[in-house]
C-alpha positions in Angstrom: 91.5 100.9 111.5 90.9 101.8 108.2 87.8 104.1 107.7 84.9 102.4 105.5 86.5 98.9 106.4 84.2 98.0 108.9 80.9 96.8 107.5 78.6 93.6 107.4 79.8 92.2 104.6 83.7 92.7 105.6 82.8 91.0 109.0 81.1 88.1 106.9 84.2 87.7 105.2 86.7 87.7 107.6 84.1 85.5 109.6 84.0 83.0 106.7 87.7 82.8 106.6 88.1 82.1 110.2 85.8 79.2 110.0 88.0 77.3 107.2 89.4 74.9 108.5 92.9 73.9 106.4 95.3 75.6 104.7 93.8 74.0 101.4 90.3 75.4 102.3 92.0 78.7 102.4 93.5 78.2 99.1 90.0 77.3 97.4 88.4 80.0 99.0 90.8 82.9 97.9 91.2 81.0 94.4 87.4 81.9 93.9 87.7 85.4 95.9 91.1 86.9 94.4 93.1 87.1 91.3 96.5 85.5 91.5 98.0 88.9 91.3 96.1 89.9 94.5 96.9 86.7 96.4 100.8 87.0 95.6 100.6 90.5 96.5 99.4 89.7 100.0 101.8 87.1 100.6 104.2 89.3 99.6 103.3 91.9 102.2 103.1 89.3 104.7 106.8 87.9 103.7 107.8 91.5 103.7 106.9 92.2 107.2 108.0 89.1 108.7 111.8 89.9 107.4 111.5 93.4 108.6 110.3 92.4 112.0 113.5 90.2 112.0 115.6 93.6 111.2 116.3 93.1 107.7 117.1 96.6 105.6 114.4 97.6 103.0 116.9 97.0 99.9 117.0 93.3 101.4 113.5 92.9 101.9 113.1 94.5 98.2 115.8 92.3 96.6 114.2 89.1 98.3 110.6 89.7 97.6 110.8 91.3 94.4 108.6 94.4 95.7 109.4 97.8 94.9 111.2 99.8 97.6 107.6 102.2 98.3 105.6 99.1 98.7 108.1 97.7 101.5 108.0 101.2 103.1 104.2 101.0 103.2 104.6 97.7 105.1 107.2 99.2 107.2 104.9 101.9 108.3 102.1 99.5 109.1 104.4 97.5 111.1 105.4 100.6 112.9 102.2 102.8 113.2 99.3 100.5 111.9 96.3 98.4 113.5 98.7 96.0 114.9 97.4 93.1 112.4 101.2 92.1 110.7 102.8 92.1 114.3 100.0 89.8 116.1 100.1 87.6 112.6 103.9 87.6 112.9 103.7 86.8 116.8 101.2 84.1 116.2 102.9 82.6 113.4 106.2 82.0 115.6 104.2 80.7 118.3 102.7 77.9 116.1 106.1 77.0 114.9 107.4 76.4 118.0 
């Protein structure tokens, strides 16, 4: 976990997100909270993680998402050595799709 990230304000943010009841409510909160670019960047990173977890190459992921190879590499490092957030989220999305 990133040092300095854990604090009461961040806990409150994440608790608020967890209490939202629909995708539309998430759109509303994130529209108020983030810029369009920030939301797109986060969405791209999650998509890159999904594609990498399916075995696509850096080049294929960069082409599919429009991300720089450096950012794809960062996502890959997080998949392999991070806190497990991408892995857990992808697994839960896959479970929900079944």
